[in-house]
C-alpha positions, -999 to +999 in steps of 0.1 A: +723+106-136+698+079-147+713+047-161+692+020-175+702-015-164+678-035-185+692-063-207+718-050-232+721-016-216+754+001-210+764+001-173+780+031-159+817+027-150+811+032-113+788+002-112+803-020-139+824-040-114+793-053-097+780-083-117+743-093-113+754-120-088+764-093-064+727-091-056+731-122-034+758-104-015+735-074-010+708-098+002+732-115+026+741-081+041+704-072+043+697-105+061+725-098+086+713-063+093+677-074+099+688-104+120+710-082+142+681-060+151+658-090+156+682-105+182+674-075+204+638-069+194+627-105+199+652-116+225+646-089+251+608-095+255+615-132+263+636-121+292+603-107+306+602-130+337+638-121+347+632-084+338+601-082+359+620-096+389+653-078+384+638-043+377+608-049+402+581-042+375+544-049+377+530-068+347+515-035+334+549-018+337+565-048+320+541-045+291+548-007+288+586-012+289+586-040+263+561-022+242+585+007+239+607-013+216+579-015+190+569+022+197+604+033+189+602+016+155+567+029+148+575+066+154+607+065+133+601+041+105+585+065+080+613+090+087+639+063+081+622+054+048+622+089+036+659+093+045+667+060+027+650+072-005+670+105-001+704+094+010+706+057+001+706+023+018+742+022+029+743+055+048+711+048+067+721+012+076+755+024+089+740+051+109+713+029+124+735-001+132+763+019+148+740+040+169+720+010+180+751-009+190+765+021+209+732+025+228+730-011+238+766-010+250+757+021+271+727+002+285+750-027+294+771-003+315+745+020+330+709+006+327+712-028+344+692-037+376+723-031+397+722+006+386+685+009+395+676+031+365+639+032+372+610+023+349+610+055+329+648+053+321+645+017+311+615+024+289+632+054+273+663+034+265+642+007+248+622+033+230+655+048+216+668+013+208+637+006+187+639+040+170+675+036+160+673-001+151+642+004+130+664+019+104+672-015+091+636-023+080+633+002+051+669+005+042+677-033+039+644-039+021+650-011-004+685-024-011+671-058-019+643-044-040+668-023-060+690-053-068+663-079-076+639-080-105+602-088-100+604-125-108+628-130-078+617-103-054+592-124-035+619-150-028+645-124-020+623-103+003+610-134+020+646-145+027+654-110+041+622-112+062+632-146+074+661-129+091+635-116+116+624-150+130+659-164+126+675-135+144+647-136+168+653-173+175+689-165+183+678-138+207+652-160+223+677-188+228+705-165+239+693-134+258+671-151+285+699-175+293+724-146+295+700-125+317+694-154+340+730-165+344+751-134+339+726-105+342+714-078+319+749-065+313+755-095+291+720-095+277+725-060+263+761-065+253+754-095+230+730-077+206+754-046+207+782-068+193+759-082+166+749-047+154+785-035+153+798-065+135+770-061+109+779-024+105+813-035+094+798-059+068+775-031+055+805-007+051+825-034+033+800-051+010+769-030+005+779-012-026+764-007-060+734+011-075+713+036-055+681+053-066+699+072-093+705+039-112+670+025-111+658+016-145+626+034-157+616+002-174+599-026-155+614-061-157+593-090-168+590-122-148+604-140-178+638-122-177+639-117-139+654-150-129+681-152-157+714-133-162+694-102-173+681-098-137+704-070-129+704-042-103+679-015-108+654-036-128+625-021-108+594-004-120+593+034-118+576+051-088+540+062-094+533+099-094+513+096-062+532+092-029+526+058-013+515+078+018+485+091-001+474+058-016+445+039-001+455+004-014+490+009+001+475+018+035+452-012+034+482-036+030+500-017+058+470-018+082+464-055+074+500-061+084+494-044+117+465-067+125+484-098+116+512-086+140+489-088+171+491-126+175+528-127+167+536-102+195+511-118+219+528-152+215+563-137+216+559-115+246+534-133+268+538-170+263+565-172+290+544-151+314+513-172+307+531-205+313+548-192+344+517-176+360+489-198+348+505-232+343+534-230+367+560-242+341+596-231+335+609-209+308+622-238+287+588-248+274+580-212+265+613-207+248+606-239+228+572-227+217+586-193+206+616-210+188+591-232+168+571-202+159+602-182+149+620-208+129+589-224+114+577-189+104+610-183+087+607-214+066+571-205+058+582-171+046+606-184+021+581-210+008+553-184+004+577-159-012+588-184-038+553-194-045+542-158-050+570-153-076+555-182-096+519-172-093+523-134-094+498-131-065+508-120-030+475-108-017+455-141-017+482-158+004+481-129+029+443-134+033+447-172+037+474-168+063+451-144+082+424-170+083+446-198+094+462-177+121+428-168+135+419-204+136+451-214+154+448-187+180+412-196+186+424-231+191+448-218+217+420-200+235+399-232+236+429-252+249+440-227+275+432-251+303+441-283+284+473-302+292+503-279+288+518-296+257+485-291+238+483-255+248+519-248+238+514-266+205+485-244+196+504-212+206+535-224+186+513-230+155+496-197+159+529-180+163+544-198+133+515-187+110+517-152+124+553-151+114+548-163+078+532-134+059+559-106+062+578-113+031+546-112+010+534-079+025+567-062+024+573-072-013+538-063-023+538-028-008+573-020-022+563-031-057+531-010-054+552+021-045+579+017-071+617+016-068+622+053-061+597+053-032+601+018-019+619+031+012+589+053+021+564+025+015+585+000+036+587+027+063+549+030+063+543-008+067+570-008+094+553+020+112+519+002+113+534-032+122+556-019+150+528+004+163+508-029+167+539-043+184+538-014+209+500-015+215+497-053+218+517-056+251+497-027+265+463-043+256+471-078+267+473-069+305+440-050+301+423-079+284+438-103+311+425-081+339+390-079+324+387-116+315+414-143+315+442-158+295+415-175+274+403-140+266+438-129+257+442-157+231+407-150+217+417-114+213+448-125+194+426-146+171+402-117+163+429-093+149+441-115+120+405-124+111+399-086+106+429-084+083+414-107+058+388-084+043+411-054+047+438-068+024+431-057-012+419-082-038+442-101-061+464-082-085+489-100-107+525-087-106+537-073-139 
């Protein structure tokens, strides 16, 4: 049954109890779900030095194992998006969070270095963890898009996307310390607890309209931020599937290129500083924390600005240019005093963390409310495919050149994203 939720419309009895302000509860749950996954996704790679030693991995094997997290998300995200559009946000989030938490708990028991699981078993578990945890990307994003009107979506989606660097910062601060002091049993158990607690929050609070209540009438920016900004005030889905639209693919592929420097900084800063500069993990953790937390603040700022300007594509292009310049600076400063090198890497990582809310909002709005899950699954697939490929390519580039070549490679990718991003289009 279709129920219009534009201003003055009658609300169906089953949704009447949810006032428009419930959208902030939905956003909070979406943030918690995304952050829980990010604790694992961002925190485990930063344990790379301890993992390489504990599991007796070469740097190539380490790249493969850590890359499997991104590969798991990449191979499953479109499927999760389609399932979200079919069955709703709540069911998919519950399924993904509970199964991810259970898998991590199993790893804490049976896949630690003490059990000597082997590289293939470790890689397979991280692949499965990425595949199951990736459910939060499209499902939490679609829940937010359903509840917020267009004049607030940039801010709302950017806040949701900020959960990635914030959750990642928690993982970066917590998991390496746990792995070093208490072993990987504790490092896997901690994100398992986060996922299971968040599943309880989803079960309790993520209620309200699903795809059947989406309004066929688009909301205007003038009414989007007032009391009329009610759930379902989304534009209808275009007739063409987002998977068959060139402009949607261009945004998704630009996102994958912008992901390269983000993953390079996140995954290899600690290894670079340890191997090339003979420094401890504290400096690397500080650089990644600055990149994650600063990127989170930048996401909220750019999202709010895009709501006011109605333009999300120009900022994406600008961020691509600035990220390329920062990573090129890191390449030039590879052999400079360590604080300068770390500052350049932190700045490049910060910028590479700042565009996500813009891209996710833009691609969901382009697809329409009824197919937002599919579109978000597509961009998740391209982004996490890059997250898988980047840790595999970095050791190849390092073997062929040097760490300077690695950071130059990380500068080239975002530069290519600039012309790939479609030209400016004002939001309705």
